[in-house]
C-alpha positions in Angstrom: 0.0 0.0 0.0 1.0 3.7 0.0 3.2 4.2 3.1 3.0 8.0 2.9 -0.8 7.8 3.1 -1.4 4.8 5.5 0.0 4.4 9.0 -0.6 1.2 10.9 -1.9 2.1 14.4 -2.6 -1.5 15.5 -2.1 -4.9 14.1 -2.8 -8.3 15.6 -4.2 -11.7 14.4 -7.8 -10.2 14.3 -7.5 -6.7 12.9 -5.3 -4.1 11.3 -6.2 -0.5 12.1 -5.0 2.1 9.5 -4.8 5.9 9.8 -5.3 7.2 6.2 -4.5 10.7 5.0 -4.8 12.0 1.4 -3.9 15.6 0.5 -6.3 15.6 -2.4 -5.3 14.6 -5.9 -2.9 11.9 -4.6 -3.3 8.6 -6.5 -3.1 5.4 -4.4 -1.9 2.5 -6.5 -3.9 -0.8 -6.9 -4.1 -2.6 -3.5 -6.5 -4.9 -1.6 -8.4 -4.9 1.6 -10.1 -7.7 3.4 -13.6 -7.0 4.8 -13.2 -3.6 6.5 -14.9 -0.6 8.2 -14.2 3.0 7.3 -14.7 6.0 9.6 -14.3 9.5 8.1 -12.6 11.9 10.6 -12.3 15.0 8.5 -12.5 16.4 4.9 -15.2 16.1 2.3 -15.1 15.4 -1.4 -15.2 12.5 -3.8 -13.0 9.5 -4.2 -12.8 7.7 -7.5 -12.1 4.0 -7.1 -10.8 1.9 -10.1 -11.1 -1.9 -10.0 -8.6 -4.2 -11.7 -10.9 -4.5 -14.8 -10.8 -0.7 -15.2 -14.4 0.0 -14.0 -14.7 3.1 -11.8 -17.1 4.2 -9.1 -17.3 7.4 -7.1 -17.9 7.7 -3.3 -18.6 10.8 -1.3 -16.2 11.4 1.6 -17.5 13.1 4.8 -16.9 12.9 8.5 -19.3 10.6 10.3 -20.8 7.2 10.4 -18.7 4.1 10.1 -19.4 2.1 6.9 -19.0 -1.6 6.2 -17.0 -2.6 3.1 -16.7 -6.0 1.6 -13.2 -7.2 0.5 -12.0 -5.3 -2.5 -9.0 -4.7 -4.8 -8.9 -1.1 -6.2 -6.8 2.0 -6.9 -8.1 5.4 -5.6 -7.8 9.1 -6.1 -9.5 11.7 -3.8 -10.5 15.1 -5.0 -10.0 16.7 -1.6 -8.0 16.4 1.5 -9.4 13.6 3.7 -8.5 11.8 6.9 -10.1 8.4 7.8 -9.6 5.3 9.9 -9.9 1.9 8.4 -10.3 -1.3 10.4 -9.5 -4.4 8.4 -10.9 -7.6 9.7 -8.7 -10.6 9.4 -11.1 -13.3 10.5 -12.5 -14.9 7.4 -15.8 -15.6 9.1 -16.6 -11.8 9.5 -20.1 -11.1 8.3 -21.9 -7.8 7.9 -24.2 -7.1 10.9 -27.8 -7.5 9.9 -29.7 -4.2 9.7 -26.5 -2.1 9.8 -24.8 -0.1 7.1 
């Protein structure tokens, strides 16, 4: 992953907690995440994600609620400065909580 953008805050056999900073306009090369949660701390704007097959999708960044994300491989580029925490779940049995986003 991009060491200038991601700092590992905690890692054990269950989780990896990442502190993510993007100054806006920075491109993060193709990388993978297992199932993970994202929590936006500051900043707002769009991030464009590109999958290995070249398809793109946009997501709106904003401080606030934690979001559940399935395992993914992607590259990304944010249009604005953002700061987020990512909690990657290492247990292969992790499932999305029912009724939660």
